[in-house]
Structures are given as C-alpha cells and as structure tokens.
N, C-alpha and C positions, 0 to 999 in steps of 0.2 A: 283157205276154204271159207271158214267163219265170215272173213271180211266180204267176200264176194257174195255169200247169202244175205248177209245184212244189207249190202248195198241192192240186192234184188228186192229184198222184201220192201225197203224204203221206197224204190223206184215203182213197185206194184202198189202200195198204198197211194203215193202221191198220184199215180195215173189215175187210180179207182177213184180218189178223191176229186179230181179235176172233172172226170166224166160224169160223175154223179151230180156235180153243180151244174154242168151243162143240162142235163137231165131235168134237174129243178128248174133252172132258166126256161126250159121249153114248157115245163108244166105250168109254170108261172105266167107264162103268155095266155095260156087259157083261162086259168082263175081271174086274170086281171082284165079280160077282154081285148088283149092286144092282137089276137088272131087276125080278126078282120076289122075293117074299118066300119065305123057305125052307119055310114051312109052306103055301105055295099051289100044290098039284100040278098043279092047271089050267093055272097060269101057267108052271109050268116044263116041262110038257108042250107048250104051244104055243109056247114058247122054244126047246125041243130041235127041232121040226118046222121053224120059222123059220130057225134057224141051218143044219140041214140043207139047206134050201132055198137059203140063202145060199151055202154051199158048194158045192152043186150049181152054180149059176150062174158061180162063178168057176172051176170045174174044167172046165165044159163050153164056156167061150168064152175066146178069146184076147184080143180086142180089149175095152178098157175101156167103150166104148159097148155092146157087146153084153152085157156082166156087168150094166152097168146097167139096160138093156132088160129082160133076163131077170129082174133083182131087182124091179123094178116090176111087171112082167106077172105073174110067178109067185109071189112072196112076199108080196103083199099081202092075200091072203084069209086074214086072223087073224082068229078069233073071240073070242080072248081080249082085254078092254079094255086091260090093262096092256101087253101085247106090242104089241098096235096101236098104243097111244100111243107106244112105243119106237120102232116102224116109222115112224111120222110124224115122231118127232124126226128120225131118220136122214135121211129124204127132205128134210126142210126144210134142215137143216144142210148137206146137199151141194148143193141147189139154190142156197143163199146163197153157198156157197164158190164155186160155177161162176159164179154171176152176178158176184159181185165180182172174181174171176180176169178175166172178160171184160172188165169195165170197167177194170180195171187194164191188160191189154193194148191195150185200145182207145185209152186216154190215152196210153200209151208209143207205140203206133203213130202217132197223132198229132202227137207231136213232132217 
C-alpha cells in the first residue's frame, strides 16, 4: 500500500510540475510579446482589450475564485483568433493545474 501511495504522489507531483511549466510558458508568451506579430494591429488591439479586461477582474475582486469567474465571464468574448487561441491556452493550463493540484491533495489526504 505504501508503494502505491508513493508512486501516486510522485506521479501527481510530476504532472503538476509539467502543467505548471506549461502555464509559465503561456504566460511568458505575453510578457515577451509573442502573442501577436508586431505588424498585426487587429491582434494588438484585441490583446490590449483582453489585458484591460484581465486587469479589471483582478482589481475588482479580492477572492481568487471571483477573479477566475470574472475572467471567464467577461474576458472570453474575443473576436481575434490569435488572442482567442491565447485565451484558450490560459484557460486550459489553469484547469490542468487545478485538476492535478486537486488530485495531489486528494492523494495526500488519503494517506
């Protein structure tokens, strides 16, 4: 039983680390200016609107769950396909990290 538990913990930690790295990569795209090409003004405009929406959610809400709900509800109406793809990547990596974090805590709780 201890071996199985140890293996499950190692798998959970590994999966969490891999997914956390994916989120870091997605966030790095934004900070390094790689979401839009420099000549794509429509993308730049949509990205600026998206960032403003995101900042508004973080400034208007104190709880992390409220920020997430605001982000999903108010910042998803993106018409530019490049920015929409970036938004989808953010949502997917966030859900993946939350899922594996929950799995890790569940396994730890069962010990």
